[in-house]
N, C-alpha and C positions, 0 to 999 in steps of 0.2 A: 504493499499501499505505499501510498504517497504519504510522505509527512508534511506534516502543515508547515514548518518552514519551507519547502518546495515551494508552495503554489502560496507564498507570501507575495503581495503585492508590491511593498518598498522595501528596500534594502539599502537603502540612501540616508538613513537617518540614525539618530544617538537621542539621547536622552542627559542632558548635560546641565548643569548651572550657570549662570550668565548673567551680565548687569547689560539693561537694556541702556541704549544710548540714550541721552537727553533730545538728541535732534534726529530720533528715527521717524521717519515716516511710515507711518502704520495704516494696514489694510486690516477692515474687520468683514468676518463672515456670521449668517447668520445660518442656522437652521429648523424650520418647528417641526415641535411633536404634541405628543398630548397621553393620555391612554396609556401606551406604551414606550410608544420613543421619547427619547430626550426632545427639550427644546434647550440649544446649544448656540454661543457665541464664541467665535475667536478670534483672538488679537495678534496677527502676526506683521516681522517686517522683514526686509529685504538688503543683505549685504552682499554687493560682487554675485555669485553663484551658491550664498549661503540664502537658507531663509529660516528664520529664529520663530519659534512659536512661543512668546513668552505669558496671555495669560488666556484662560478659557472660565465658562460657565455652563453648566449640564447638569438639567433637571428633569426629571421624567414627571409628567401630569400637571405641569406648568398652567394655570389659567393664564386665556389672551390677556385681561388686564393688570395681571400680573409680572407680564414679563418686560412691561417698562422699569420697574425695580429689580429684576435679574439682571437685566443689563445696563442700567446704570446705577443703581444702588438703591437702597432704601435710606439714605441722609440725605441724598438730592432734594433741598426743598422745592426748587420749580416742579420734579418730578410728585410731590409731594401734594402740590396745589394744584396739579394737572389732573391727579386721579385720587383724587381726595377719600372717594368709598373705598378702594383697593390699598388706600396706607391703612385708613382706619384698621382693615380685614387683616393685614399684616404684622401690624403693629399688636393687634389683640393675639396672633400666634405666635410674637414674639421672633420674626424671621431678623436675621440679620446679614441679610444677602449686600455682599462690599458690589457688586457691580465688576467691571471691567474698565479702567481706566481711561480717558477719551471715549468713551463709546457713542456720547451723543454729539461731541465736537468732530466726528471721524464720519466718512462715509463708512453704512452697514452694507454690504453686497447682502441681499436674502432669498432664500429660496422662492422661486415668482409660484409653486404652486400654492402658495395662500396669501392670493393677493388682496383678501378682508384682513388679514392680519397685518400686513404692510402697511396699510394706509391708516388702520388704527394705530401704529404704532409712531406713523409720520404726525398724526392729530396730538400724538402724547406725549411729547419729550425727545423724538427721533426723525425729525423734517428730514436727515440728510440721507435716510435708509433709501434704498434702490432693490427694484428687484433683477434677480438674476439675469442671464440669456441662455437658454438654452435651445438645443437644435439634435437636429441628428447628430451623434460618436459626441456630441459634447462633455457629456460624462468619461469617456474616454482620453478623449482630449487633453481637460484637466487633469485626469491621474498621470498622463505623460507628461504635462509641464511641472505637474509636481515631483516627477521622478527626476527631472532634467537639475535640481537643485539639489546641494547638501543642505539636508533638512535637519535643525537643531532643534528639539524640546525640550523647557524647563522640568524640570523634574516635579514640580508642583504640578503642573497641566498633565493631571495623573489619566484621565480617561483619553487625552491625547495618544499621550504612549501606550496606554491600554488597545487603541484602535489601529495604530500603526503596528503595535505589534502583531495582531492577528488579521486584521486585513487580508483575506485573501481570492486567489482567482478561484475559480468552478473546478472542479473534477467530473469527469465522465465517469458515471457509474458501469457504464460497459465496458470499458477498457482501461478504468484505471487512471488515464492520461490527465494533466492541467490544459485544458482551454484556455481560451483568449475570450472569459466571461466573469466581470465582477459577480463576486457574491454580495447579495446585497442585507449583510450583516456586518455590524461594526464598523458603520461608516458613518455615524451624525458629526461628529466630529471634522472628519476628511470633508464632507460633502460641505460642513461650511468653511475648509480649508481653501476648496478648490473655490468656492461665491468668491474668498475675499481677496483673491489673486487674479480674478478672471478679468478684470480693469488691465489689466500687467500682460495676461498672454493675449491680450485683441489687441492691445495698442503695440504688442512687441512684434518682431521677425522671424519670431518664434515658430517652426511647423515640426508638425509631429512626424517619428522617423516611418 
């Protein structure tokens, strides 16, 4: 039988602590979940051919009206004013979500499958949020683009480390051969990361091999 390591999608990464430069240009990506899947937000920056992932949020079962606080933090006064009832509900449950630094100041590219959620977020503290652009082959192109970098993940981003460890190609059950089809598991943070640098991919001269 094929081992999991043989089917792994990413081999171009490592988990290592680092300091984020004060002048970094950040790229944010979001993927939506709810009942079984997590809502995720990722922050990364690029230095030459290295892609650094330094912050993440990840929560299964996040209500839409709680998402602004998951992303921006419960201590943001403007978010409290924009979302008073949601803030009151979170406060009563003693939620301590810190969000991600800069999430309201930088563009967030989010999964376009949920336009109503993007619209809600734009009206409730995240006006710079934009939908991702999807099309035939866009998932594989996004993965190929990530594979073109050396990726460094801060160890505090535990869910990102977990997904990069286990994200795999499928295996043909008849032949036990690995096939070039991505498994739809352990990919929520990775989807968010694809979205985050979609704008870089589309504006570069990079082309898939």
